[in-house]
C-alpha positions in Angstrom: 54.7 22.5 -27.9 57.7 24.1 -29.8 59.8 21.2 -28.7 57.4 18.7 -30.3 57.3 20.8 -33.5 61.1 20.7 -33.6 61.2 17.0 -33.2 58.5 16.5 -35.8 60.4 18.5 -38.4 63.7 16.6 -37.9 62.3 13.1 -37.9 62.3 10.7 -40.9 58.9 10.0 -42.5 58.4 6.7 -40.8 59.0 8.1 -37.3 56.8 11.1 -38.1 54.0 8.7 -38.9 54.4 6.8 -35.6 54.5 10.1 -33.6 51.4 11.3 -35.4 49.5 8.1 -34.5 50.5 8.4 -30.9 49.4 12.0 -30.6 46.1 11.2 -32.4 45.4 8.3 -30.0 46.1 10.5 -26.9 43.9 13.3 -28.3 41.0 10.8 -29.0 41.3 9.4 -25.5 41.3 12.8 -23.8 38.3 13.8 -25.9 36.4 10.6 -24.9 37.2 11.1 -21.2 36.1 14.7 -21.4 32.9 13.8 -23.2 32.1 11.0 -20.8 32.6 13.2 -17.8 30.0 15.6 -19.1 27.4 12.9 -19.5 24.3 12.4 -17.4 23.5 8.7 -16.8 20.0 7.4 -16.1 19.9 4.0 -14.6 16.5 2.3 -15.0 14.9 -0.3 -12.7 15.3 -2.9 -15.4 19.1 -2.4 -15.5 19.2 -0.3 -18.7 21.5 2.7 -18.8 20.8 5.9 -20.8 23.8 8.2 -21.4 23.4 11.7 -22.6 21.9 14.9 -21.1 19.0 15.4 -18.7 17.2 18.5 -19.9 14.1 18.6 -17.7 12.9 17.0 -14.5 9.2 17.2 -13.3 7.4 15.5 -10.4 6.6 12.5 -12.6 8.9 12.5 -15.7 12.5 13.1 -16.8 13.2 14.5 -20.3 16.5 13.2 -21.8 18.6 13.5 -25.0 21.0 10.8 -26.1 24.6 11.8 -27.0 24.9 12.8 -30.6 21.1 13.1 -31.0 18.5 15.9 -30.9 15.3 14.0 -30.2 14.0 14.3 -26.6 12.8 11.3 -24.7 10.4 11.4 -21.7 11.0 8.7 -19.1 8.7 8.1 -16.2 10.2 8.4 -12.8 8.6 5.2 -11.7 10.9 3.4 -14.2 14.1 5.1 -13.0 16.3 3.9 -10.2 18.7 6.8 -10.1 20.3 9.6 -12.1 24.1 10.1 -12.1 24.5 13.8 -13.1 27.6 15.0 -14.9 28.6 17.0 -11.8 28.9 13.7 -9.9 25.7 14.2 -7.9 23.6 11.0 -7.6 19.9 11.4 -7.4 17.9 8.4 -6.1 14.5 8.3 -7.8 12.9 4.9 -7.1 13.7 1.7 -5.4 13.4 -1.8 -6.9 10.4 -3.6 -5.5 11.3 -6.8 -3.8 9.3 -10.0 -3.6 6.6 -9.7 -1.0 7.7 -12.9 0.8 11.1 -11.4 1.4 9.9 -7.9 2.5 9.6 -8.7 6.2 13.2 -9.9 6.4 14.8 -6.8 4.9 16.0 -3.8 6.8 13.4 -1.1 6.7 14.3 2.2 5.0 12.4 5.2 6.5 13.8 7.7 4.1 11.4 9.0 1.5 11.3 11.1 -1.7 8.2 12.3 -3.6 8.3 9.2 -5.8 9.1 6.8 -3.0 6.3 4.7 -1.5 8.6 2.2 0.2 7.2 0.6 3.4 4.1 2.9 3.5 0.6 1.5 4.1 -2.9 2.9 3.8 -6.1 1.2 4.9 -9.2 1.9 2.8 -12.7 2.1 4.3 -14.1 -1.4 4.4 -17.2 -2.4 2.5 -20.0 -3.5 4.8 -22.7 -5.9 3.5 -25.8 -6.9 5.5 -27.5 -10.0 4.0 -25.5 -9.3 0.8 -26.8 -5.8 0.5 -24.8 -2.6 1.1 -25.1 -1.6 4.8 -24.2 1.3 7.0 -21.0 3.2 5.9 -20.3 3.8 9.6 -19.4 0.1 10.1 -17.0 0.1 7.2 -15.3 3.2 8.6 -15.1 1.5 12.0 -13.5 -1.6 10.5 -11.0 0.7 8.7 -10.1 2.4 12.0 -9.8 -1.0 13.8 -7.4 -2.3 11.1 -5.3 0.9 11.3 -5.1 0.6 15.1 -4.1 -3.1 15.0 -1.4 -2.6 12.3 0.0 0.4 14.1 0.9 -1.9 17.0 2.0 -4.9 14.9 3.8 -3.5 11.8 7.1 -2.1 13.3 9.1 -0.3 10.7 6.2 0.5 8.4 4.7 4.0 8.1 0.9 3.7 8.2 -1.3 6.5 7.0 -4.0 7.4 9.6 -7.6 6.9 8.5 -8.6 10.5 8.6 -5.7 11.5 6.3 -6.4 8.6 4.0 -10.1 9.5 3.6 -9.4 13.2 3.1 -6.9 12.5 0.3 -9.3 10.0 -1.4 -12.1 12.5 -1.2 -10.0 15.3 -2.7 -9.0 13.0 -5.6 -12.6 12.0 -6.2 -12.1 8.4 -5.1 -15.4 7.8 -3.4 -16.7 4.4 -2.5 -19.1 4.2 -5.4 -16.4 5.4 -7.9 -13.5 3.4 -6.4 -14.1 0.5 -8.9 -12.9 2.9 -11.7 -9.4 3.3 -10.2 -6.6 0.7 -10.2 -4.8 0.0 -7.0 -1.7 1.5 -8.5 -3.6 4.7 -9.1 -4.8 4.7 -5.5 -1.3 4.0 -4.2 0.0 7.0 -6.2 -2.8 9.2 -4.8 -2.0 8.2 -1.2 1.8 7.9 -1.8 2.0 4.4 -0.3 3.4 1.0 -1.3 0.6 -1.1 0.1 -3.2 -0.8 0.2 -5.3 -2.8 2.6 -8.9 -3.3 1.5 -11.6 -5.3 3.2 -15.2 -6.5 3.3 -17.3 -7.2 6.4 -20.3 -9.4 5.8 -23.2 -10.0 8.2 -26.0 -12.4 7.5 -28.9 -13.2 9.7 -28.7 -16.7 11.1 -31.0 -18.6 13.3 -33.1 -17.2 16.1 -33.2 -18.5 19.7 -36.3 -18.1 21.8 -37.2 -18.7 25.4 -40.4 -18.5 27.4 -41.3 -18.5 31.1 -44.6 -18.7 33.1 -45.4 -17.5 36.6 -48.5 -18.3 38.7 -49.6 -17.3 42.2 -52.6 -18.3 44.4 -54.0 -16.4 47.4 -56.2 -18.0 50.0 -58.4 -15.6 52.0 -59.2 -16.8 55.6 -61.3 -15.5 58.4 -59.0 -16.1 61.3 -58.2 -19.8 61.6 -61.7 -21.0 60.9 -63.5 -21.3 57.6 -61.9 -20.5 54.2 -63.6 -17.5 52.8 -62.2 -17.5 49.2 -59.3 -18.4 46.9 -57.9 -16.2 44.1 -55.2 -17.0 41.6 -53.4 -15.4 38.7 -50.5 -16.2 36.3 -48.2 -14.6 33.6 -46.0 -15.8 30.8 -43.3 -14.2 28.7 -41.2 -15.1 25.6 -37.9 -13.7 24.3 -36.4 -14.1 20.8 -32.7 -13.5 20.1 -31.4 -12.9 16.5 -27.9 -14.5 15.8 -25.6 -13.4 12.9 -23.1 -15.2 10.7 -20.1 -12.9 10.3 -17.2 -13.1 7.8 -14.3 -10.7 6.9 -12.4 -10.7 3.6 -9.0 -9.0 3.6 -7.1 -8.0 0.5 -3.6 -6.4 0.2 -2.2 -4.8 -3.0 1.2 -3.3 -3.9 1.8 -0.2 -5.9 2.4 -2.2 -9.1 -1.2 -3.6 -8.9 0.0 -7.0 -7.6 -2.2 -8.7 -5.1 -0.1 -10.2 -2.3 -2.8 -11.4 0.1 -6.4 -12.3 -0.3 -8.2 -14.3 2.4 -11.6 -14.7 4.0 -12.4 -15.9 7.5 -15.7 -16.6 9.2 -16.5 -16.2 12.9 -16.3 -19.6 14.5 -19.7 -19.2 16.2 -22.7 -17.1 15.4 -23.0 -14.1 17.7 -25.8 -11.7 18.7 -24.0 -8.4 18.2 -22.5 -9.0 14.7 -18.9 -8.5 15.9 -16.2 -8.8 13.2 -13.3 -8.4 15.6 -12.3 -12.1 15.8 -12.2 -12.8 12.0 -10.4 -9.4 11.3 -7.7 -10.1 13.9 -7.2 -13.6 12.6 -6.6 -12.4 9.1 -4.3 -9.5 10.1 -2.1 -11.8 12.1 -1.5 -13.9 9.0 -1.0 -11.1 6.5 2.5 -10.2 5.1 2.5 -6.8 6.8 2.1 -8.2 10.4 5.0 -8.2 12.7 4.9 -9.3 16.3 
């Protein structure tokens, strides 16, 4: 430092000016580097970068102040990809959603954070309609369990929430079947912590009846040895049977945690049946949905 002062005092005015400019540029550069190193950087899913200081992090939001400002901004975690802290630590917050048609081709990430729904599925209790009127809830719960069982065997790499856990979490959040219409699919995904929601409807309508009838008759002849006929008696019976047949259809809907509908199809049973089974149409739709993997 003393050496620099000595040089500065013995230089001519023009050289003094040059030296002063060089020192000033070096100082500004060092200050800028030091200031940048102390920045927190928020990288949003839309590509935007926010540079400044992170002052508060909650389960759902991040509070942030831009460099040179005092106003606090609250950013939703669902809009943030990652935070690069001034210490150098990188905190992954959310992952960019990819087009549904490409999802099955991508490597599956099983890592999770509180805000990460990636590759997680929940199946809602199905709605059951009998002749277009609300039917027994038990059949809707059975269809939910059947769907969970099928996808568990044919959705390798996905994490599927079991039906009991799904229903318990919905009940605790007040999402009952009669109130479900008041919730968006994104809200339900947030409640269950999943990326995909599978919802469905089983419809049974009475079709035609088949009937059959039969008759039986019998005659007895009474004889006295091998001689004269003493008497003849006869009797008969008839019976009929009617069988009710049902037309069955299943509608399947799949939503993402951004409220996007990625699958919506309905399939009817090929033939009417007598037990109202929905297994055939349900399996047909599941094999063709985006979440199915052989």
